Backbone bond lengths (Angstrom), bond angles and torsions (degrees), N, CA, C in turn:
res aa  C-N    CA-C-N  psi(-1)  N-CA   C-N-CA  omega(-1)  CA-C   N-CA-C  phi
1 M - - - 1.477 - - 1.531 111.03 -
2 K 1.374 113.82 -37.70 1.469 116.30 -179.96 1.522 110.75 -60.91
3 L 1.341 115.63 -38.78 1.463 120.19 -179.86 1.526 110.85 -62.10
4 F 1.371 113.89 -45.56 1.478 116.94 178.95 1.528 111.10 -63.33
5 G 1.342 115.89 -37.82 1.465 119.85 179.39 1.514 111.58 -61.82
6 R 1.356 114.22 -43.61 1.472 118.59 179.24 1.526 111.20 -64.55
7 L 1.339 115.45 -40.54 1.468 119.38 179.00 1.518 110.95 -62.71
8 S 1.340 115.54 -39.34 1.473 119.04 179.33 1.523 110.99 -63.57
9 I 1.344 115.73 -42.61 1.473 119.86 179.15 1.529 109.83 -63.30
10 L 1.348 115.87 -43.57 1.468 119.93 178.58 1.523 111.51 -61.12
11 S 1.340 115.22 -39.58 1.466 119.57 179.15 1.519 111.03 -62.50
12 V 1.342 115.21 -44.14 1.463 119.62 179.01 1.529 110.53 -61.81
13 L 1.361 115.61 -44.64 1.469 119.79 179.41 1.530 111.53 -61.73
14 L 1.347 115.72 -40.52 1.460 120.64 179.69 1.525 110.78 -62.36
15 V 1.332 115.69 -42.91 1.469 120.12 178.08 1.533 110.11 -61.57
16 L 1.338 115.62 -41.84 1.466 119.75 179.92 1.533 111.30 -63.15
17 V 1.349 116.18 -43.58 1.467 120.73 179.35 1.514 110.57 -61.52
18 I 1.356 116.49 -45.75 1.469 120.80 179.25 1.526 110.54 -60.92
19 S 1.337 115.75 -39.58 1.466 119.82 179.64 1.521 111.01 -63.51
20 V 1.358 116.06 -41.91 1.466 120.18 -179.87 1.525 110.42 -64.63
21 I 1.360 114.86 -44.92 1.473 119.08 179.18 1.527 110.32 -60.89
22 S 1.326 116.71 -44.58 1.469 120.75 179.31 1.512 110.60 -61.19
23 G 1.335 115.17 -38.79 1.461 119.70 -178.80 1.506 113.45 -65.10
24 C 1.363 116.40 -20.36 1.458 119.88 -179.86 1.517 112.34 -65.68
25 G 1.310 116.89 -15.39 1.467 120.24 178.10 1.509 111.99 -77.12
26 G 1.314 117.67 -4.87 1.453 120.63 -177.77 1.507 112.28 -89.08
27 A 1.352 114.39 -149.31 1.456 120.79 -172.58 1.519 112.69 -63.50
28 G 1.346 117.67 -26.35 1.453 120.31 -176.15 1.518 114.15 -85.39
29 E 1.305 118.72 7.99 1.462 121.80 -175.84 1.525 111.33 -66.18
30 K 1.354 115.44 133.27 1.462 120.46 175.29 1.527 109.12 -78.82
31 K 1.312 116.30 133.65 1.466 121.16 177.20 1.524 107.72 -113.60
32 F 1.312 117.15 115.96 1.455 121.88 179.55 1.529 109.32 -100.59
33 L 1.329 116.89 122.90 1.462 121.13 179.13 1.523 109.47 -128.58
34 N 1.323 116.33 124.47 1.462 121.28 172.84 1.522 108.17 -97.86
35 I 1.337 116.81 129.47 1.460 121.96 -179.71 1.524 108.69 -108.92
36 A 1.331 116.90 117.42 1.460 121.47 176.91 1.527 109.22 -82.61
37 T 1.334 117.11 134.08 1.468 120.38 -176.22 1.523 110.02 -121.43
38 G 1.318 117.97 -108.87 1.459 122.97 -179.56 1.522 108.10 -160.34
39 G 1.324 116.95 -158.41 1.461 120.53 178.27 1.517 111.73 -67.68
40 T 1.321 117.01 154.64 1.476 120.92 -175.62 1.531 112.21 -66.48
41 A 1.337 117.97 -20.00 1.460 120.39 179.76 1.532 112.06 -91.54
42 G 1.324 117.11 -4.51 1.462 120.79 -175.88 1.517 113.37 -91.92
43 T 1.328 115.30 -167.25 1.468 122.43 -177.30 1.522 112.02 -87.06
44 Y 1.331 116.51 -38.24 1.466 120.17 -173.65 1.531 112.53 -61.81
45 Y 1.335 117.00 -35.77 1.474 120.04 -173.56 1.538 112.36 -64.84
46 P 1.348 120.09 -52.16 1.474 118.02 177.80 1.525 113.41 -65.22
47 I 1.336 117.08 -34.50 1.469 119.95 177.41 1.533 109.55 -63.34
48 G 1.325 116.60 -45.48 1.472 121.12 179.71 1.514 112.25 -63.47
49 G 1.339 116.66 -37.60 1.469 120.04 177.44 1.518 111.80 -63.19
50 A 1.339 116.17 -41.59 1.465 120.19 177.78 1.521 110.60 -65.47
51 M 1.332 116.55 -39.00 1.470 120.31 178.40 1.530 110.89 -62.00
52 A 1.318 116.90 -44.00 1.469 120.10 179.49 1.523 110.47 -59.75
53 E 1.325 116.12 -43.29 1.474 120.86 179.99 1.534 110.59 -62.00
54 I 1.335 116.43 -44.53 1.471 120.62 179.70 1.528 110.86 -61.65
55 L 1.325 116.33 -46.31 1.470 119.80 -179.15 1.527 110.91 -61.89
56 N 1.322 116.45 -42.06 1.474 120.10 -179.65 1.525 111.63 -64.27
57 N 1.332 116.41 -34.00 1.462 120.61 -176.64 1.529 113.76 -85.57
58 N 1.341 116.86 -14.24 1.462 118.67 -171.53 1.525 115.69 -125.26
59 I 1.323 118.10 -5.98 1.466 120.53 176.88 1.521 108.43 -121.38
60 E 1.318 115.69 122.36 1.466 120.67 -176.61 1.533 111.13 -58.99
61 G 1.332 115.11 131.88 1.461 120.38 176.61 1.516 114.61 76.99
62 M 1.347 117.56 7.09 1.464 120.22 -175.66 1.525 111.42 -78.79
63 N 1.326 115.58 137.66 1.460 122.31 172.42 1.528 106.66 -132.61
64 A 1.334 115.90 86.00 1.469 121.75 -177.07 1.517 109.78 -103.36
65 S 1.314 116.35 145.03 1.458 120.73 176.38 1.520 109.36 -142.56
66 A 1.341 115.62 144.57 1.465 121.35 178.31 1.520 108.91 -99.31
67 Q 1.320 117.13 140.81 1.460 119.74 177.69 1.519 111.20 -128.13
68 S 1.330 114.69 143.56 1.458 121.44 177.83 1.524 109.32 -72.52
69 T 1.359 116.38 137.49 1.465 121.38 -177.09 1.528 109.56 -143.12
70 G 1.314 115.49 -175.89 1.461 121.58 175.64 1.517 113.49 -85.52
71 A 1.330 117.80 18.56 1.470 124.97 176.23 1.536 113.30 73.65
72 T 1.340 117.82 -154.03 1.459 122.75 -157.24 1.528 115.95 -51.70
73 V 1.333 118.06 -57.32 1.469 119.08 -175.14 1.519 110.11 -61.91
74 A 1.337 116.80 -44.16 1.466 121.00 177.97 1.527 110.46 -61.95
75 N 1.341 116.73 -41.07 1.468 120.67 -178.16 1.528 111.57 -63.03
76 I 1.332 116.14 -40.88 1.465 119.50 179.59 1.525 110.71 -64.63
77 N 1.322 116.39 -39.68 1.464 119.73 177.53 1.530 111.59 -66.56
78 M 1.343 117.06 -34.37 1.468 120.98 177.20 1.531 111.04 -69.92
79 L 1.323 116.86 -36.85 1.470 120.14 174.19 1.528 109.84 -62.62
80 K 1.333 115.15 -42.33 1.464 120.21 -177.98 1.522 111.59 -62.47
81 D 1.360 116.68 -40.77 1.473 118.35 -177.40 1.530 112.84 -89.06
82 G 1.339 116.32 1.21 1.463 120.02 173.69 1.516 115.36 82.11
83 S 1.341 118.05 10.49 1.469 119.05 -178.94 1.525 112.47 -81.70
84 V 1.342 117.72 -14.25 1.466 121.59 171.45 1.525 108.75 -134.51
85 D 1.339 115.33 161.52 1.468 121.44 -176.55 1.528 112.71 -108.04
86 L 1.341 115.17 -33.62 1.463 122.26 178.49 1.528 107.39 -129.03
87 A 1.328 116.68 155.32 1.457 119.28 177.79 1.519 110.27 -153.67
88 I 1.336 115.81 146.24 1.452 121.87 170.48 1.528 106.80 -94.89
89 V 1.317 116.07 128.01 1.471 121.47 -172.47 1.530 109.48 -146.19
90 Q 1.336 116.17 165.53 1.468 120.38 171.00 1.517 109.16 -83.24
91 N 1.342 116.01 141.34 1.470 118.27 -174.78 1.523 113.05 -71.81
92 D 1.343 118.14 -27.21 1.462 118.48 179.40 1.529 111.07 -69.24
93 I 1.331 116.36 -43.38 1.467 119.85 -179.30 1.529 109.98 -69.07
94 T 1.338 116.18 -33.00 1.465 120.34 175.28 1.529 110.41 -63.58
95 Y 1.326 116.15 -40.60 1.472 121.32 176.01 1.526 110.23 -60.55
96 Y 1.328 116.74 -44.62 1.467 119.97 179.05 1.534 110.51 -60.13
97 A 1.333 116.25 -42.64 1.469 120.62 -179.09 1.531 110.82 -64.20
98 A 1.343 116.14 -45.96 1.464 120.62 -177.52 1.523 112.16 -66.26
99 N 1.344 116.36 -25.11 1.463 120.84 -177.79 1.527 113.84 -107.38
100 G 1.339 117.17 -0.94 1.455 120.73 177.47 1.516 114.06 64.64
101 V 1.358 116.98 43.71 1.466 120.92 -179.87 1.529 110.06 -127.58
102 E 1.343 115.87 177.17 1.470 123.05 -178.17 1.532 110.40 51.21
103 M 1.346 118.33 -127.94 1.475 119.96 -177.01 1.530 112.78 -69.71
104 F 1.345 117.33 -8.41 1.466 121.30 175.97 1.534 111.85 -107.57
105 K 1.323 116.25 20.70 1.469 119.95 178.05 1.520 109.14 -58.33
106 D 1.349 115.57 127.30 1.477 123.41 -177.76 1.526 113.08 65.26
107 K 1.356 116.73 14.35 1.477 120.43 177.82 1.532 109.34 -133.37
108 K 1.311 116.00 46.57 1.466 122.73 -175.29 1.530 111.15 -57.73
109 V 1.339 115.45 137.58 1.468 121.83 176.91 1.529 106.54 -119.76
110 D 1.329 116.95 101.57 1.471 119.25 -172.84 1.524 113.54 -103.42
111 T 1.347 116.19 15.03 1.471 119.86 -178.77 1.530 112.53 -101.60
112 I 1.335 117.71 1.95 1.464 120.15 -176.89 1.534 109.81 -82.69
113 R 1.337 115.18 139.29 1.464 121.35 176.58 1.529 108.93 -129.23
114 G 1.315 116.39 143.65 1.456 120.53 179.94 1.525 112.16 -80.64
115 I 1.313 116.19 138.84 1.469 121.46 167.73 1.531 108.30 -98.56
116 A 1.354 117.24 -51.07 1.469 120.82 -179.50 1.520 109.87 -167.74
117 T 1.335 117.13 150.30 1.454 119.79 164.94 1.527 107.19 -86.56
118 L 1.333 116.17 151.00 1.458 120.42 -168.85 1.529 113.49 -113.16
119 Y 1.328 117.82 -69.42 1.465 121.11 -175.52 1.527 108.95 -151.52
120 P 1.342 117.22 158.49 1.465 119.58 -175.35 1.524 114.09 -78.62
121 E 1.336 114.98 142.66 1.454 122.49 168.08 1.534 105.02 -116.89
122 T 1.312 115.43 111.21 1.462 121.01 -162.43 1.523 112.79 -89.49
123 C 1.334 114.80 137.61 1.467 121.92 174.14 1.533 106.74 -79.29
124 Q 1.320 116.32 109.26 1.465 121.98 -176.92 1.528 109.46 -108.64
125 V 1.329 115.60 134.20 1.463 121.38 178.37 1.525 106.50 -115.70
126 I 1.328 115.63 111.89 1.463 121.89 -169.57 1.523 110.24 -110.52
127 T 1.330 116.01 138.12 1.463 121.05 170.02 1.525 107.23 -143.88
128 L 1.317 116.88 170.07 1.457 120.48 175.48 1.520 109.10 -91.59
129 E 1.321 115.86 144.92 1.472 120.90 178.44 1.529 110.78 -52.85
130 A 1.322 115.70 -36.53 1.471 121.23 -176.17 1.528 112.76 -66.58
131 S 1.342 117.83 -16.78 1.475 120.63 -177.55 1.521 112.49 -71.22
132 G 1.342 116.34 -23.81 1.464 120.41 -176.30 1.521 113.35 79.47
133 I 1.337 117.60 -0.76 1.476 121.61 -179.97 1.529 108.51 -77.48
134 K 1.335 116.67 126.52 1.472 120.51 -177.00 1.531 112.60 -115.90
135 N 1.343 117.48 -18.27 1.455 121.03 -172.20 1.526 109.35 -146.14
136 I 1.319 116.62 156.38 1.464 120.15 178.62 1.535 110.97 -60.25
137 A 1.321 116.81 -32.64 1.473 120.15 178.16 1.524 111.92 -60.95
138 D 1.357 116.57 -24.27 1.469 121.23 -179.77 1.525 112.92 -75.32
139 L 1.342 117.18 -4.49 1.468 119.27 -175.12 1.530 113.30 -77.76
140 K 1.326 117.02 -11.29 1.472 119.30 177.60 1.528 109.91 -55.91
141 G 1.332 115.25 131.80 1.459 120.48 179.12 1.510 114.87 79.97
142 K 1.339 117.19 1.47 1.464 120.85 -176.77 1.540 111.70 -100.54
143 R 1.339 114.26 164.53 1.473 121.34 175.19 1.534 107.01 -88.04
144 V 1.323 116.05 117.62 1.471 119.86 -171.48 1.535 110.14 -127.49
145 A 1.326 115.93 124.67 1.468 121.20 172.97 1.527 107.94 -80.10
146 V 1.325 116.55 120.93 1.475 120.15 -171.97 1.536 113.07 -111.30
147 G 1.341 117.38 10.06 1.464 119.55 -178.29 1.524 110.79 101.65
148 A 1.321 115.64 165.64 1.463 120.63 178.99 1.527 110.07 -64.89
149 M 1.316 116.15 144.57 1.469 121.78 -178.82 1.533 110.81 -53.31
150 G 1.348 116.65 127.19 1.458 120.80 176.44 1.515 115.60 77.70
151 S 1.340 117.33 5.73 1.470 120.04 -178.57 1.522 111.12 -84.87
152 G 1.337 116.09 166.04 1.458 120.59 174.95 1.516 111.54 -61.39
153 A 1.352 115.79 -39.17 1.466 119.93 -179.77 1.523 111.01 -63.01
154 E 1.339 117.15 -38.03 1.463 120.75 179.43 1.526 110.97 -66.65
155 A 1.327 116.81 -38.59 1.471 119.95 175.91 1.529 110.13 -63.42
156 N 1.343 117.54 -41.71 1.472 120.78 177.02 1.523 110.80 -59.54
157 A 1.336 116.84 -45.69 1.465 121.16 -179.09 1.528 110.69 -59.88
158 R 1.327 116.39 -45.44 1.463 121.42 -178.51 1.527 110.89 -61.63
159 Q 1.337 115.73 -42.20 1.471 120.71 -178.14 1.526 111.51 -69.09
160 I 1.331 117.17 -40.61 1.471 120.52 179.42 1.526 110.28 -66.92
161 L 1.319 116.98 -45.12 1.467 120.34 177.19 1.527 110.81 -58.55
162 D 1.325 115.76 -42.01 1.466 120.66 -179.47 1.539 111.53 -60.55
163 A 1.332 116.03 -35.48 1.473 119.70 178.22 1.526 111.31 -62.39
164 Y 1.328 116.20 -24.58 1.472 121.51 177.78 1.529 111.71 -98.15
165 G 1.334 116.91 10.20 1.451 120.60 179.18 1.518 113.68 73.75
166 I 1.350 116.21 22.48 1.469 121.01 -177.91 1.532 109.09 -110.46
167 T 1.327 116.61 130.92 1.471 121.35 173.90 1.528 108.42 -115.10
168 Y 1.322 115.61 175.25 1.469 119.19 178.45 1.529 111.92 -63.56
169 E 1.315 116.76 -19.16 1.469 119.60 176.29 1.528 111.49 -69.60
170 D 1.345 116.15 -20.77 1.464 120.96 -177.36 1.527 113.13 -92.08
171 I 1.339 117.40 -9.63 1.463 121.42 -177.87 1.525 109.22 -131.33
172 D 1.336 115.68 168.71 1.462 121.49 170.10 1.530 105.73 -97.88
173 E 1.344 116.35 91.09 1.462 119.64 -174.17 1.527 110.85 -77.11
174 Q 1.341 114.61 139.81 1.464 121.81 178.60 1.536 107.49 -123.23
175 F 1.323 117.31 121.30 1.466 121.17 -178.98 1.534 108.87 -87.43
176 L 1.333 115.22 92.26 1.464 121.29 -174.59 1.521 110.79 -127.35
177 S 1.327 116.88 145.52 1.468 122.19 173.68 1.528 109.49 -71.03
178 F 1.350 117.12 173.25 1.464 121.35 178.82 1.530 110.90 -52.71
179 S 1.343 116.03 -53.40 1.463 119.71 -174.33 1.521 111.25 -66.73
180 E 1.324 117.00 -38.20 1.474 120.55 177.40 1.523 110.40 -64.65
181 A 1.328 116.57 -41.26 1.472 120.59 -179.95 1.525 110.50 -64.88
182 A 1.329 117.35 -39.55 1.465 121.39 179.00 1.525 110.53 -61.60
183 S 1.317 115.57 -45.15 1.473 120.03 178.81 1.521 110.54 -63.70
184 A 1.334 116.65 -43.01 1.472 120.95 -178.46 1.527 111.50 -64.43
185 L 1.334 117.32 -38.08 1.467 120.68 177.05 1.528 110.37 -64.03
186 K 1.329 116.10 -47.60 1.469 120.66 -178.18 1.526 111.24 -62.71
187 D 1.343 115.72 -36.24 1.471 120.61 -177.33 1.533 112.65 -84.60
188 G 1.346 116.64 -5.01 1.460 120.37 179.84 1.517 114.14 79.58
189 N 1.337 116.49 18.57 1.474 120.02 -178.59 1.530 113.25 -89.30
190 V 1.331 117.75 -15.68 1.466 121.86 170.28 1.521 108.25 -134.58
191 D 1.328 115.81 158.13 1.466 120.97 -178.24 1.529 112.66 -94.01
192 A 1.320 116.91 -25.57 1.466 121.49 -178.25 1.519 108.70 -156.86
193 A 1.326 115.73 161.12 1.465 119.93 -179.18 1.522 110.21 -144.30
194 F 1.323 115.75 139.19 1.467 123.34 172.49 1.527 108.66 -97.51
195 L 1.313 116.44 139.12 1.465 119.60 169.82 1.520 108.99 -149.83
196 T 1.309 116.23 153.55 1.458 121.82 -179.80 1.521 108.69 -123.44
197 A 1.329 116.02 112.29 1.468 121.14 -178.23 1.515 109.01 -168.03
198 G 1.310 115.94 159.92 1.460 120.20 173.50 1.529 109.42 -63.21
199 Y 1.324 116.32 144.32 1.476 118.84 179.99 1.523 110.22 -103.05
200 P 1.331 120.11 152.61 1.458 126.03 -5.32 1.539 110.73 -70.81
201 T 1.331 115.36 142.66 1.458 121.21 -177.96 1.525 109.11 -100.43
202 A 1.332 116.51 132.08 1.466 120.97 -174.41 1.525 112.42 -54.86
203 A 1.340 117.17 -42.17 1.477 120.41 -178.28 1.528 111.12 -62.56
204 V 1.338 116.88 -35.10 1.466 120.81 179.82 1.533 110.42 -77.31
205 Q 1.329 116.76 -38.09 1.462 120.11 175.60 1.525 110.69 -58.29
206 D 1.330 115.34 -37.38 1.458 120.93 179.73 1.534 110.54 -62.90
207 I 1.348 116.38 -42.47 1.477 120.30 177.30 1.533 109.84 -63.69
208 A 1.337 115.43 -46.24 1.469 120.87 -175.41 1.525 112.28 -65.21
209 S 1.326 117.43 -23.16 1.473 120.32 -179.77 1.526 111.49 -71.44
210 Q 1.349 116.39 -19.53 1.463 120.08 -176.59 1.529 114.21 -121.49
211 N 1.338 116.59 -15.44 1.466 120.66 -175.41 1.519 110.28 -140.90
212 K 1.323 116.93 147.76 1.469 119.33 173.05 1.524 107.47 -78.42
213 L 1.327 115.71 121.52 1.468 118.66 -175.64 1.517 111.85 -112.41
214 R 1.315 114.83 169.51 1.464 122.65 176.86 1.518 108.43 -134.56
215 L 1.327 115.62 138.13 1.463 121.75 172.03 1.523 107.56 -99.25
216 L 1.322 117.18 129.81 1.464 120.47 -178.19 1.531 110.03 -87.44
217 P 1.341 117.43 131.17 1.468 120.24 -178.44 1.527 112.32 -77.07
218 V 1.333 115.48 152.45 1.469 121.83 168.26 1.524 106.36 -99.81
219 D 1.330 116.95 113.63 1.468 121.68 -176.05 1.527 111.02 -61.39
220 A 1.335 115.66 148.11 1.471 121.55 -173.58 1.526 112.52 -55.86
221 D 1.349 117.35 -42.88 1.466 119.07 -178.08 1.531 111.38 -67.69
222 K 1.342 116.16 -34.23 1.468 119.94 177.75 1.531 110.12 -70.34
223 A 1.330 116.37 -39.35 1.466 120.36 177.36 1.524 110.40 -62.35
224 D 1.329 116.97 -43.19 1.472 120.75 178.96 1.531 111.20 -61.78
225 A 1.331 116.35 -40.95 1.470 120.42 179.53 1.529 111.05 -65.87
226 L 1.330 115.96 -39.78 1.466 120.07 178.76 1.531 110.94 -64.95
227 I 1.336 116.18 -43.53 1.474 120.30 -179.11 1.525 110.68 -65.67
228 A 1.329 116.64 -36.24 1.473 120.49 178.65 1.531 110.57 -65.36
229 K 1.315 116.45 -34.60 1.467 121.47 -177.31 1.533 112.38 -86.66
230 Y 1.333 115.59 -36.39 1.471 121.33 -176.02 1.531 108.63 -126.54
231 P 1.333 118.45 103.91 1.470 120.71 -171.08 1.527 114.96 -69.13
232 F 1.320 117.19 -6.18 1.467 119.34 -178.81 1.527 112.99 -83.57
233 Y 1.335 118.84 -12.28 1.461 120.25 -178.82 1.525 111.77 -82.55
234 T 1.330 115.65 149.09 1.467 121.96 172.79 1.535 107.96 -136.83
235 K 1.325 115.75 155.50 1.468 119.97 177.60 1.527 110.49 -84.18
236 V 1.324 115.87 140.81 1.467 121.47 174.11 1.525 108.45 -141.41
237 V 1.309 115.13 168.47 1.465 121.11 172.04 1.525 107.41 -123.85
238 I 1.334 116.27 124.50 1.473 120.42 173.81 1.528 105.63 -82.13
239 P 1.338 117.70 116.07 1.469 119.04 -170.24 1.528 113.39 -73.20
240 S 1.321 113.97 150.97 1.460 121.80 174.16 1.528 109.86 -51.09
241 G 1.325 115.95 139.20 1.463 119.62 177.63 1.522 114.52 86.30
242 T 1.329 117.41 0.56 1.474 119.38 178.81 1.531 110.07 -59.65
243 Y 1.330 115.08 -37.35 1.464 120.27 177.20 1.532 109.56 -122.78
244 A 1.318 116.10 153.02 1.470 122.04 -176.19 1.525 111.16 -55.96
245 D 1.336 114.95 134.25 1.477 122.07 174.47 1.525 114.08 60.76
246 F 1.334 117.44 21.70 1.466 118.10 171.99 1.517 107.32 -125.10
247 N 1.331 115.15 106.64 1.462 120.45 -168.04 1.519 113.32 -116.72
248 E 1.323 115.61 52.45 1.462 121.20 175.00 1.526 108.46 -131.60
249 D 1.340 115.98 145.34 1.465 120.12 167.75 1.532 107.83 -75.84
250 V 1.317 117.25 133.07 1.467 120.51 -175.30 1.523 110.43 -121.74
251 P 1.350 118.53 115.87 1.466 119.92 174.93 1.525 110.06 -67.22
252 A 1.322 115.56 136.21 1.464 120.72 -177.08 1.525 108.07 -147.04
253 I 1.316 115.59 179.15 1.467 120.23 171.68 1.519 108.45 -122.41
254 S 1.314 114.05 154.15 1.458 120.29 -179.63 1.507 110.55 -130.10
255 V 1.316 114.44 153.65 1.454 120.25 159.37 1.528 105.04 -95.47
256 M 1.315 117.40 173.25 1.457 120.25 -177.07 1.523 110.96 -121.56
257 A 1.325 115.61 138.30 1.459 118.70 164.59 1.518 106.37 -71.07
258 M 1.323 117.52 143.26 1.461 119.79 -177.92 1.520 110.66 -145.94
259 L 1.318 115.39 161.64 1.465 122.25 175.92 1.512 108.06 -106.89
260 V 1.329 115.99 128.01 1.463 120.81 -179.52 1.524 110.49 -128.26
261 C 1.324 114.44 164.49 1.460 121.95 175.53 1.530 106.94 -136.34
262 T 1.325 116.10 -174.85 1.459 119.56 172.17 1.528 108.84 -103.93
263 D 1.319 115.58 172.66 1.469 119.16 179.64 1.523 112.24 -71.01
264 K 1.347 117.51 -1.31 1.471 120.85 175.98 1.530 112.17 -80.81
265 V 1.343 117.12 -16.18 1.475 120.47 175.31 1.525 107.53 -79.56
266 D 1.345 116.38 115.83 1.458 118.75 -174.93 1.531 111.34 -73.48
267 D 1.329 115.19 168.61 1.465 120.50 -172.92 1.529 112.33 -63.60
268 K 1.329 117.43 -37.21 1.471 119.63 -179.97 1.522 110.67 -64.59
269 L 1.333 116.05 -45.20 1.462 119.33 179.70 1.522 110.34 -66.46
270 G 1.337 117.76 -38.27 1.465 120.81 176.73 1.523 111.31 -59.33
271 Y 1.329 116.27 -43.07 1.468 121.46 177.29 1.526 110.35 -61.89
272 D 1.344 115.72 -46.77 1.474 120.66 -177.87 1.527 111.43 -62.96
273 I 1.345 116.81 -39.15 1.468 120.69 179.10 1.524 110.19 -64.24
274 A 1.345 116.33 -49.30 1.470 120.53 -179.82 1.527 111.05 -60.05
275 K 1.321 116.10 -44.99 1.474 120.06 -178.76 1.523 111.29 -63.88
276 A 1.327 116.84 -45.52 1.479 120.46 -178.91 1.521 110.77 -60.50
277 L 1.328 116.75 -47.12 1.468 120.30 -175.99 1.517 112.27 -68.63
278 F 1.329 116.72 -44.62 1.462 119.58 -171.84 1.521 113.42 -87.50
279 T 1.325 117.59 -0.03 1.463 119.80 168.68 1.534 110.48 -106.49
280 N 1.335 116.32 6.64 1.473 120.99 178.18 1.536 110.20 -136.46
281 L 1.334 115.71 41.60 1.464 119.76 -176.29 1.527 113.20 -66.80
282 D 1.335 117.74 -22.20 1.472 119.86 179.44 1.523 110.97 -58.76
283 R 1.324 116.58 -36.14 1.471 120.17 -179.67 1.531 109.95 -66.50
284 I 1.346 116.97 -37.54 1.468 120.48 178.61 1.523 110.17 -70.85
285 K 1.332 117.09 -39.10 1.471 120.88 177.37 1.525 111.09 -61.03
286 A 1.325 116.15 -34.77 1.464 120.38 179.48 1.529 111.65 -71.64
287 A 1.331 116.23 -22.98 1.468 120.14 -175.86 1.524 112.02 -80.25
288 H 1.345 117.68 -33.07 1.465 120.93 -178.03 1.526 109.19 -161.17
289 A 1.336 116.04 148.68 1.472 121.46 -177.24 1.525 112.97 -57.94
290 V 1.351 118.38 -31.53 1.474 118.96 -178.74 1.527 111.34 -68.10
291 G 1.324 117.46 -14.50 1.459 120.73 179.97 1.519 112.82 -56.97
292 K 1.329 116.65 -28.91 1.481 119.64 -178.67 1.520 111.83 -68.75
293 M 1.339 116.97 -14.72 1.467 120.71 -179.71 1.529 112.29 -91.96
294 I 1.339 116.93 -3.58 1.470 120.95 -179.03 1.523 108.77 -91.12
295 T 1.342 116.68 122.43 1.463 120.61 -179.31 1.527 110.03 -138.00
296 K 1.322 115.45 154.95 1.468 120.06 175.49 1.528 110.03 -64.00
297 E 1.343 116.58 -37.27 1.478 121.01 -177.74 1.527 111.45 -65.27
298 G 1.334 117.16 -29.02 1.457 120.20 -176.84 1.524 113.86 -99.78
299 A 1.329 116.85 9.22 1.468 120.67 -169.67 1.528 114.89 -74.32
300 M 1.337 117.16 -9.57 1.469 118.50 175.54 1.531 111.43 -117.51
301 K 1.347 116.37 8.41 1.460 121.90 179.66 1.532 109.37 -74.60
302 G 1.317 115.91 122.31 1.462 118.90 -178.96 1.515 113.77 77.23
303 M 1.332 117.04 17.70 1.479 120.76 178.87 1.535 108.97 -71.39
304 P 1.342 118.77 114.20 1.462 120.20 -171.49 1.524 115.09 -99.02
305 I 1.343 116.60 -2.77 1.467 120.13 -174.84 1.526 109.67 -134.67
306 K 1.315 115.97 170.47 1.462 121.67 176.05 1.527 109.35 -61.57
307 M 1.330 115.59 136.68 1.462 119.90 -179.69 1.522 111.73 -90.09
308 N 1.330 115.92 155.60 1.456 120.72 165.03 1.533 106.66 -60.73
309 A 1.325 117.14 128.80 1.478 120.65 -172.51 1.523 112.41 -62.31
310 G 1.327 117.91 -32.76 1.451 121.24 179.50 1.517 111.60 -69.32
311 A 1.345 117.30 -43.03 1.449 121.45 177.37 1.528 109.95 -63.46
312 E 1.325 116.36 -43.32 1.463 120.67 179.56 1.524 110.84 -60.05
313 K 1.333 116.12 -40.72 1.463 120.81 178.50 1.531 110.71 -60.36
314 F 1.342 116.47 -42.72 1.471 119.30 -179.51 1.521 111.10 -60.61
315 F 1.337 117.71 -45.30 1.466 120.47 -175.79 1.524 112.72 -72.80
316 K 1.328 117.37 -18.03 1.460 120.24 178.87 1.523 112.43 -93.34
317 E 1.325 116.75 -4.81 1.475 119.88 179.49 1.522 112.06 -71.99
């Protein structure tokens, strides 16, 4: 009888444990979200940290954390393998991943969903005033730094040049990083350089501190053609005074930093994430200067992929 009594007690305890576990699916469920950002010295990391704090403070049961990563390409691969749930990425590289082109050729990632676009990262074309170059069309026959081989910036350079009917056969292309391109410009080893980054960009400020520089405009018709072909581009104006001794407004195009998730984030959670972040933008503005450029009105501008339906619903309300 004692054995049966013990079995009965164990059965009751087992039922209670199962009930508690089942109950965890309700309102008290813990939600763990890892947010992939970028290097600790960059923009994505402080923005991601602020986002994690907002989510933890505004979504019941949320346990979000931001982690430092190798930025966009690495973040997309981490989303693909399930090691992160949300990521800050560039929208052009996200487009390449979703469509299996450029650096994601034959490596299509079709599980990414958009939460929101955030702020512009501008395609800047830099030359020295002394070069006499006034327009992108003038780059034919010149030595041009086009970004590191296979980078997002290099793809931007190739696409912008193409809009002007210029290919690498028409220029002496140099595959250089931002810092390498800055040094090459100062030393007279290249005539112009493409880079993609939020402005003012430290590498360009460094050039402007020692040389009078010029930013080359992207003409309106060329910008329209690029946007028609590549949905991730948006028009921007780099304002006068962004860099020392350069006092003209310069029309340009930008890609956008954006927040994405995988298709495993359900519509309700997508809605809750969008609502929490975009009703607490002051916290993001406090984390980094680019935060002031993030708005609910601009959250679908340059969106290159299918959105999480819940996030989309929030922005259309």
